[in-house]
VOTORTOR-141999 format. One line per field, with one value per residue (C-alpha): residue number from 1; residue in one letter; y, z, x. Coordinates in steps of 0.5 Angstrom, whole numbers. Layout:
BEGIN
resi	NUM; ...
resn	A; ...
north	Y; ...
up	Z; ...
east	X; ...
END
This chain:
BEGIN
resi	1; 2; 3; 4; 5; 6; 7; 8; 9; 10; 11; 12; 13; 14; 15; 16; 17; 18; 19; 20; 21; 22; 23; 24; 25; 26; 27; 28; 29; 30; 31; 32; 33; 34; 35; 36; 37; 38; 39; 40; 41; 42; 43; 44; 45; 46; 47; 48; 49; 50; 51; 52; 53; 54; 55; 56; 57; 58; 59; 60; 61; 62; 63; 64; 65; 66; 67; 68; 69; 70; 71; 72; 73; 74; 75; 76; 77; 78; 79; 80; 81; 82; 83; 84; 85; 86; 87; 88; 89; 90; 91; 92; 93; 94; 95; 96; 97; 98; 99; 100; 101; 102; 103; 104; 105; 106; 107; 108; 109; 110; 111; 112; 113; 114; 115; 116; 117; 118; 119; 120; 121; 122; 123; 124; 125; 126; 127; 128; 129; 130; 131; 132; 133; 134; 135; 136; 137; 138; 139; 140; 141; 142; 143; 144; 145; 146; 147; 148; 149; 150; 151; 152; 153; 154; 155; 156; 157; 158; 159; 160; 161; 162; 163; 164; 165; 166; 167; 168; 169; 170; 171; 172; 173; 174; 175; 176; 177; 178; 179; 180; 181; 182; 183; 184; 185; 186; 187; 188; 189; 190; 191; 192; 193; 194; 195; 196; 197; 198; 199; 200; 201; 202; 203; 204; 205; 206; 207; 208; 209; 210; 211; 212; 213; 214; 215; 216; 217; 218; 219; 220; 221; 222; 223; 224; 225; 226; 227; 228; 229; 230; 231; 232; 233; 234; 235; 236; 237; 238; 239; 240; 241; 242; 243; 244; 245; 246; 247; 248; 249; 250; 251; 252; 253; 254; 255; 256; 257; 258; 259; 260; 261; 262; 263; 264; 265; 266; 267; 268; 269; 270; 271; 272; 273; 274; 275; 276; 277; 278; 279; 280; 281; 282; 283; 284; 285; 286; 287; 288; 289; 290; 291; 292; 293; 294; 295; 296; 297; 298; 299; 300; 301; 302; 303; 304; 305; 306; 307; 308; 309; 310; 311; 312; 313; 314; 315; 316; 317; 318; 319; 320; 321; 322; 323; 324; 325; 326; 327; 328; 329; 330; 331; 332; 333; 334; 335; 336; 337; 338; 339; 340; 341; 342; 343; 344; 345; 346; 347; 348; 349; 350; 351; 352; 353; 354; 355; 356; 357; 358; 359; 360; 361; 362; 363; 364; 365; 366; 367; 368; 369; 370; 371; 372; 373; 374; 375; 376; 377; 378; 379; 380; 381; 382; 383; 384; 385; 386; 387; 388; 389; 390; 391; 392; 393; 394; 395; 396; 397; 398; 399; 400; 401; 402; 403; 404; 405; 406; 407; 408; 409; 410; 411; 412; 413; 414; 415; 416; 417; 418; 419; 420; 421; 422; 423; 424; 425; 426; 427; 428; 429; 430; 431; 432; 433; 434; 435; 436; 437; 438; 439; 440; 441; 442; 443; 444; 445; 446; 447; 448; 449; 450; 451; 452; 453; 454; 455; 456; 457; 458; 459; 460; 461; 462; 463; 464; 465; 466; 467; 468; 469; 470; 471; 472; 473; 474; 475; 476; 477; 478; 479; 480; 481; 482; 483; 484; 485; 486
resn	M; V; F; P; D; L; R; K; G; L; N; A; R; C; V; G; L; A; N; D; G; L; G; V; A; R; I; E; D; E; K; A; K; E; N; G; M; K; V; F; V; E; D; M; L; P; E; E; R; G; R; V; R; I; T; R; K; E; S; G; R; T; F; A; E; K; L; E; T; T; S; P; S; P; Y; R; V; E; P; A; C; P; E; F; G; V; C; G; G; C; Q; L; Q; H; A; D; Y; A; C; Q; L; R; M; K; E; A; M; V; R; N; C; L; V; R; I; G; G; F; S; E; Q; E; V; R; D; C; M; E; P; I; L; G; A; N; E; T; N; F; Y; R; N; Q; M; Q; Y; P; V; E; Y; N; R; D; K; N; C; V; E; I; G; L; N; R; R; N; S; H; K; I; V; E; H; E; K; C; Y; L; A; H; P; T; A; E; I; V; R; K; V; A; Q; Y; F; F; S; A; P; S; R; L; E; Q; A; R; A; L; R; Q; V; V; V; R; V; G; T; V; A; K; E; M; M; I; I; F; V; I; R; K; Q; V; R; I; D; A; D; D; F; A; L; A; C; A; K; A; L; S; Q; A; G; K; G; T; R; L; V; S; M; W; T; E; E; R; P; E; T; T; K; W; K; N; P; K; G; V; W; T; N; I; W; G; E; R; Y; I; H; E; F; L; E; N; R; I; F; R; I; S; P; E; S; F; F; Q; V; N; T; K; Q; A; V; A; L; Y; G; K; V; K; E; Y; L; R; M; D; G; A; L; P; R; L; L; L; D; L; Y; C; G; T; G; S; I; G; I; Y; C; S; D; A; C; H; H; L; I; G; I; E; S; V; E; S; A; I; I; D; A; R; V; N; A; A; T; N; Y; I; E; D; T; E; F; I; C; G; K; A; E; D; Y; D; F; G; V; I; M; P; D; A; I; I; V; D; P; P; R; K; G; C; D; E; Q; L; L; K; K; I; L; K; L; A; P; T; R; I; I; Y; V; S; C; N; P; A; T; L; A; R; D; L; K; T; F; F; Q; L; Q; E; T; A; D; V; H; Y; G; I; K; K; I; C; P; V; D; M; F; P; M; T; A; H; V; E; T; I; V; V; L; S; K; G; I; D; I; S; A; G; K; V; Q; V; E; F; L; S
north	-25; -32; -36; -43; -48; -50; -57; -57; -49; -45; -45; -37; -35; -30; -24; -20; -19; -14; -9; -14; -19; -23; -26; -22; -27; -28; -33; -36; -41; -39; -44; -40; -34; -31; -31; -25; -23; -21; -25; -24; -31; -32; -36; -35; -31; -28; -34; -39; -42; -46; -47; -43; -43; -36; -35; -28; -20; -15; -8; -8; -13; -21; -26; -34; -40; -44; -51; -54; -51; -54; -49; -47; -40; -40; -35; -39; -41; -46; -41; -42; -41; -47; -43; -39; -39; -39; -33; -26; -24; -25; -25; -26; -32; -36; -31; -30; -23; -21; -22; -19; -13; -12; -13; -7; -3; -5; -3; 4; 6; 2; 7; 14; 11; 9; 13; 19; 20; 21; 18; 12; 13; 19; 15; 10; 16; 19; 12; 10; 2; 0; 0; -7; -11; -14; -18; -21; -24; -22; -15; -13; -9; -8; -14; -14; -20; -22; -26; -29; -34; -41; -43; -51; -51; -46; -42; -36; -36; -31; -32; -27; -27; -32; -29; -25; -27; -25; -32; -34; -37; -41; -42; -43; -37; -32; -30; -23; -21; -20; -26; -23; -21; -28; -31; -26; -29; -35; -33; -29; -35; -40; -34; -31; -39; -40; -42; -36; -31; -32; -25; -21; -27; -25; -18; -18; -16; -15; -16; -11; -11; -7; -7; -3; -8; -5; -1; -8; -5; -8; -5; -9; -6; -10; -7; -9; -9; -7; -5; -11; -12; -15; -19; -15; -16; -23; -22; -18; -24; -30; -25; -24; -31; -33; -27; -29; -36; -35; -30; -25; -20; -15; -13; -12; -4; -2; -4; 0; -3; 1; 0; 0; -3; -7; -1; 2; 3; 0; 6; 11; 8; 12; 9; 10; 9; 7; 5; -1; -3; 0; 6; 10; 9; 6; 7; 5; 8; 10; 10; 16; 18; 16; 17; 15; 12; 12; 7; 11; 15; 12; 9; 6; -2; -4; 0; -3; 0; 6; 8; 6; 10; 16; 17; 18; 23; 26; 26; 29; 35; 35; 34; 41; 41; 48; 46; 48; 54; 51; 45; 44; 36; 35; 28; 28; 23; 23; 27; 21; 23; 31; 29; 24; 29; 35; 36; 37; 44; 49; 49; 44; 45; 39; 38; 33; 32; 27; 30; 24; 23; 31; 30; 24; 30; 35; 30; 27; 34; 35; 28; 28; 35; 38; 46; 50; 45; 47; 42; 43; 39; 40; 38; 40; 41; 45; 49; 56; 57; 65; 67; 61; 60; 53; 52; 45; 40; 33; 30; 23; 22; 16; 11; 15; 20; 28; 32; 37; 43; 41; 40; 48; 50; 47; 49; 57; 56; 55; 51; 50; 43; 38; 31; 26; 20; 15; 8; 7; 8; 9; 15; 17; 18; 20; 27; 28; 29; 32; 37; 38; 40; 45; 48; 50; 55; 57; 62; 57; 50; 44; 37; 31; 30; 23; 18; 12; 5; 3; -4; -4; -10; -15; -22; -17; -13; -7; -1; 5; 10; 17; 23; 28; 35; 41; 49; 52; 48; 52; 47; 48; 50; 47; 39; 34; 35; 34; 36; 31; 34; 31
up	388; 388; 393; 392; 395; 401; 403; 411; 412; 416; 423; 427; 433; 434; 437; 437; 433; 427; 426; 423; 427; 424; 428; 426; 426; 426; 421; 427; 422; 421; 415; 412; 408; 411; 418; 421; 416; 419; 416; 418; 419; 420; 426; 431; 437; 441; 444; 440; 435; 428; 422; 416; 409; 405; 401; 398; 398; 398; 399; 403; 408; 406; 408; 411; 412; 418; 417; 424; 431; 435; 442; 442; 446; 453; 450; 446; 447; 444; 440; 441; 435; 429; 424; 426; 422; 416; 417; 416; 422; 429; 428; 436; 438; 440; 444; 451; 452; 456; 451; 447; 450; 451; 443; 442; 447; 443; 437; 439; 441; 435; 431; 434; 434; 427; 423; 428; 429; 437; 442; 445; 451; 452; 448; 454; 459; 457; 455; 461; 462; 456; 458; 457; 455; 461; 455; 450; 446; 443; 443; 437; 437; 428; 424; 416; 413; 406; 402; 396; 391; 390; 384; 385; 391; 389; 396; 400; 403; 409; 413; 414; 409; 409; 410; 404; 400; 399; 399; 404; 411; 413; 421; 427; 432; 431; 437; 436; 434; 439; 439; 437; 430; 429; 430; 425; 420; 421; 420; 413; 411; 411; 409; 402; 401; 399; 392; 392; 394; 389; 386; 393; 394; 388; 390; 396; 396; 405; 411; 416; 424; 428; 436; 441; 446; 452; 449; 446; 439; 433; 426; 420; 413; 406; 402; 394; 388; 384; 387; 389; 393; 400; 405; 410; 415; 413; 416; 421; 423; 423; 427; 433; 433; 433; 438; 443; 442; 444; 450; 449; 450; 444; 439; 431; 431; 424; 418; 411; 404; 401; 394; 392; 385; 383; 381; 387; 390; 398; 400; 398; 399; 396; 396; 396; 403; 403; 411; 409; 416; 422; 426; 423; 428; 434; 441; 446; 453; 454; 462; 464; 457; 451; 443; 437; 432; 423; 418; 416; 422; 426; 433; 437; 435; 442; 447; 453; 452; 449; 456; 458; 452; 453; 460; 459; 454; 459; 465; 461; 460; 466; 468; 470; 474; 469; 464; 457; 457; 449; 447; 440; 437; 430; 427; 431; 428; 433; 438; 442; 445; 447; 449; 454; 456; 456; 463; 463; 459; 458; 451; 446; 438; 434; 426; 422; 415; 415; 415; 418; 424; 426; 426; 431; 435; 435; 437; 442; 446; 447; 449; 454; 456; 454; 453; 450; 444; 437; 431; 425; 418; 414; 413; 418; 414; 409; 415; 416; 424; 424; 431; 435; 440; 443; 450; 447; 441; 440; 434; 432; 424; 421; 419; 414; 419; 419; 412; 413; 412; 418; 421; 420; 422; 430; 430; 427; 433; 439; 444; 450; 449; 444; 445; 439; 438; 433; 431; 427; 431; 424; 421; 428; 427; 421; 423; 430; 426; 421; 426; 430; 422; 422; 429; 428; 423; 429; 434; 439; 440; 443; 447; 449; 455; 455; 451; 453; 448; 449; 447; 443; 439; 443; 440; 433; 431; 432; 437; 439; 442; 445; 445; 449; 446; 451; 449; 452; 450; 446; 440; 437; 429; 423; 426; 428; 436; 441; 447; 452; 459; 465
east	36; 35; 40; 43; 39; 43; 41; 43; 43; 46; 47; 43; 42; 35; 37; 31; 24; 23; 17; 13; 14; 19; 25; 32; 37; 45; 48; 53; 57; 65; 66; 60; 61; 54; 58; 56; 50; 43; 37; 30; 26; 20; 17; 24; 23; 30; 35; 33; 38; 36; 39; 36; 36; 36; 31; 31; 34; 28; 28; 35; 34; 36; 30; 32; 27; 27; 29; 30; 30; 36; 35; 28; 27; 24; 19; 16; 9; 3; -1; -8; -10; -10; -10; -4; 2; -3; -8; -4; -8; -4; 3; 6; 2; 7; 11; 9; 7; 12; 16; 11; 11; 19; 19; 15; 18; 24; 21; 20; 25; 30; 25; 26; 33; 35; 30; 29; 37; 35; 41; 38; 40; 36; 30; 31; 31; 24; 20; 16; 14; 10; 2; 0; -7; -10; -14; -10; -15; -22; -21; -22; -29; -28; -27; -27; -28; -26; -31; -30; -35; -32; -35; -34; -38; -43; -42; -38; -32; -32; -25; -18; -13; -7; 0; 3; -4; -11; -13; -18; -18; -23; -23; -28; -25; -21; -17; -18; -25; -31; -34; -40; -37; -35; -43; -45; -39; -42; -49; -47; -43; -50; -54; -51; -49; -56; -58; -63; -58; -53; -53; -52; -46; -42; -43; -40; -33; -33; -37; -35; -39; -37; -39; -40; -37; -40; -46; -48; -50; -48; -47; -46; -43; -43; -38; -41; -39; -45; -52; -55; -61; -60; -65; -64; -69; -68; -61; -62; -68; -62; -57; -62; -63; -56; -53; -59; -58; -50; -53; -48; -53; -51; -56; -56; -58; -55; -54; -51; -49; -42; -41; -35; -33; -27; -24; -24; -17; -18; -12; -17; -24; -29; -36; -43; -46; -54; -57; -61; -63; -65; -61; -56; -50; -49; -47; -40; -38; -31; -31; -36; -37; -42; -40; -43; -40; -43; -40; -35; -32; -25; -26; -21; -21; -19; -25; -21; -14; -17; -19; -11; -9; -13; -12; -5; -6; -10; -5; 0; -4; -5; 3; 5; -2; -3; -10; -9; -15; -15; -14; -13; -15; -12; -15; -20; -25; -31; -28; -26; -19; -21; -29; -25; -20; -24; -25; -17; -18; -23; -24; -23; -23; -23; -22; -23; -23; -30; -36; -39; -34; -35; -42; -41; -37; -41; -46; -42; -40; -47; -50; -44; -46; -38; -39; -34; -32; -32; -31; -29; -30; -23; -17; -12; -5; -9; -14; -12; -11; -12; -12; -13; -8; -8; -4; -4; -5; -6; -5; -7; -6; -7; -1; 2; 3; 3; 4; 10; 6; 2; 8; 10; 3; 4; 12; 8; 3; 7; 4; 6; 6; 4; 2; 3; -1; 2; -1; 6; 13; 16; 12; 13; 21; 20; 16; 19; 25; 22; 20; 26; 30; 24; 25; 32; 31; 25; 23; 21; 25; 22; 25; 22; 19; 16; 15; 10; 8; 1; 0; -7; -6; -4; -2; 0; 7; 3; 4; 1; 5; 5; 11; 10; 14; 15; 16; 22; 29; 34; 37; 43; 42; 45; 44; 38; 40; 34; 34; 31; 27; 28
END
């Protein structure tokens, strides 16, 4: 539905921020029929007033564009990046960091109340202050740079996607990316723009850079449309020279191609992986633990905040003073959470569907001299847990959340404590609502003990959340009624 063009616009006041970083504003124009309407506006911050024009309705939301600011927000700051507002990488660079943290706490709370159906007061009572980041720029240890061949200029463009577009924004410096990733991006743009590498340039879809920020090791993955020979030795030499000149101390140690044709869906990639240069993996440290990372394996993109996140999980495992005899780590990836927390349990079992990640997890346990561990390759929702009787379960699913079948199995396993780590507050709230609905007819019942947001992704609208569920609370049958533990 397209609304008529209102030349002067409507008066509006921003009252908050939505999950995607858009301002949530109320129309305050007594003469307009839209008075009181809630609209979502780009580039509008809490307590800001301005004039807006309604543009469209979509998915039950009304969107508007800001025509002018009549009273700026006290939380507005000048974005560091000149491409902010054009590039889609950041959503919150125009807000001071304290405002970002309040917005993310509110996002978690609102999802639990509106989607999960929980009491706002009880959510507030259980929620701990968000764990903010000490470093809000240059923290991403993995960057996925889309590549576009410019036929007019006969060169490649490597950058980041424009907001709400697949077009590329060329930029001088990304304020989220680890500086060494940006060095490689510039080398790649120059390298593949050479006329002699025309075929290679046209085959490129993405350049993925993974950095062990503490170990100072780097992996590069060229995502290609078709099998093509990459001049790996020459590219490695060019990267080594650029990294040396920058004085960063990071070494390129691994290079791969992933053949992924145009017909392959990004949401479910099944590429053909080839190690074309150097080692097959890189390493990273989380305090005194070292981890091996293969190209397909998941690892937290913010190394320093991963320590804060995992440290909080460990704290919750030790909360009542009795360490779990058996800790079950679901969607364990390279085993990072379980291995980091291994001194807070007696025995660890991890389950992960990506085979290379499980291989890494086994190596990581051995490298860190962690005994009494077992890592199993398989889908957690399909796994037959048999006689396994865990005292505690950590579940860290992808953004889409947990399968209902897995929630049923977790309830049947009946651990003393469940620690749910989520990168998506909406699917977290949905899964918790489903879990509490399922337990209404079960013999065991849980209550929410703790909720802790963690800012893994400063300057963006994303947030990580930890929720602790403890066993032993009676819940009335027939309705979603959650008891919170004090």
